[in-house]
N, C-alpha and C positions, 0 to 999 in steps of 0.2 A: 200585245195580253204582260201582264209584270211577272216575273216567276213573285211565287211564295216563297215569304217571309216564313226565316224558318227561326226557329229558337231558340233563345240564348239562355242553354244550363248556364244558372250559379254554386254553382256545390262554395259553399260554408261549411267549414269544418265547425265542428265543437275553438270553443280556448280550456287551457285549462284556468283555474282561479284553481285559490289556494289563500290560506293565514295560516301559516309556521307560526311559532312565533317557539324560541328556545333561547333559553338560559345557558352559560358554558359556564363553569366554575372551574379556574388552575390553580395552581400555586409554581409558585417557583423550588428549585431545590431544593429539598432537603430542609424547605421552608424556612429559610434563613428570609431577611428584612435584606431583603438589596432593591427594590424601588424606590426609591427618595420625591419628597411630596414637587422637587424640582424638576424635578423629568416628569414628574407624568403628563402631566397638561402632552405635552410632545407625546409621551408611548399610548396615550387616548391617539393623543391625534393617528401616525401612524396602525395604530389598531383601526381604527373606522376602519381609515383608506385603502388598507389586507380584508374587511368586508366586506366598503361596498368594490371589488374586484373585482371579489367573489356572484359579485353582480348577488345578498344581502344586503337587506341595509340597520342599523347599528340604532336601537331603540335607547341604552343606555347604556356607559360604561365605568368600570371608577377597577384602578390599582387601588392596590393595599400595596403594605409596604409588599406581607408575603403571599400574596393571591392576585386574583382578577377573575374580575365577573364581568359579564359580557351578554347580551342581554337581542338578543338580533332574528330579523321578520327573512327565513329561510325558504326558499324554494325548491315543490318536490322534486329536481332534477337534480341537488345538491350534495353528495352521498356529508354525510353530518362526519364519520373521521377524515376523510380526508381535507374537507373542510377546517374543521381542528387544531389537525395534524397540520396543515398549511399557515395561519397562525401563528402559531403556536414556534414552528419554525423561524417563519420570515420575521416577525417582532424579538425571538432569542438574535436572529442574526444582529437587527436593528443594532438593542443595546448591545449586544461586544462588539459593532460598530461607531458603536457613540463611548466604547469604551466609560463605560459611567461605575463601574464599578473594576476591584483592582480583581485582574484575577478574572475567572469568567465565568459570564451568568446564562445559567440552565432552567427552561421553569421545567418543572417536577418530568420523567423519562417523556423528553421530548430529541425526541431521532432527528440526527443530522440528516438533512440537504440532497439528494439521491439513494433515498432508504430503502430498501424495495416491498418492508413492512406492511401492513394496509393497512393496518391499525393504529392512532394516538392514546396508545394509552397512560392516564394522567390524567380523566379528565372528568365532572359530570355532568351529566347535556338533563334538561329537564324543562317540560314542554308545559308551556300555556295554555286558556280561551283566546279566544279577542278582551274578552271581558277583564284577564289580569293584568290587556300591558299598565294602568297606569299604575296599579301596586304593586309588579315587576319595578319598573324605572322608578319607580319614589325607594326601594327597595336598598338596590343598588347603588345609589347615587348619595342617600345616607349608611355608606360600609359606614365611616368613621364612624358613626356614632351608633349604628349599627354591635358595635364590637367592644364598647364599654360598656358593654352589657355582658358581654358572652368571649367567646373563643373562639377562631376559627372550626378547630375540632369539634365544636359546639354545632354551630350554624349546621357546617357539612352534615354536621349524623341527624341532625333537623331533616334540612333536606330530607338528606336519605327514607326518613321512615314520613314523611310528608306524602311519598311518595311512592310509599312502601314499596322501596330495590331494594332485595338484599342485598348483605354485603357480610367479609368478618372484615376483621378490624382492622388483620395484618395485612389487608388489601384494599385500606386505604393511603397517601396518603403518608407521608413521616408526620407525625406532626413531634413540632419539637417546644410543650412547653411545658 
């Protein structure tokens, strides 16, 4: 007589599914116009690599001479403050190693590598739903056109108000208008 068959139990674990879309905005220190047009494409590629190395997806990027916009799809396991700190610090080092400017380049409030600070000050982070992806991408890639009509200060104030984020002017970027 053959031994009875044992039922094999298969344990199925639930996966995590998420759609988290964030736009980051950060400025060059002292809001100086230091990102030259001829370096933009290389900087975009480098920052895109930084984002992808952190298991996030770059949806749009545009660096103006004095500030940057990134739009990313991000995993729920990513600590946002560490993510943006690492992107800012490493892209800052990249620009300095390339010697694209006289002197030292820095994003506003960019902390040095190895800093014990957990947060990275000096950026805006704004979340969007899936239905807004196309509009946000279009907005970011058309930054130059937008800034013919309004300043970075106006743009940033509009974002803060749109997202109902309370702020005090003295804690915003150093605007040089």
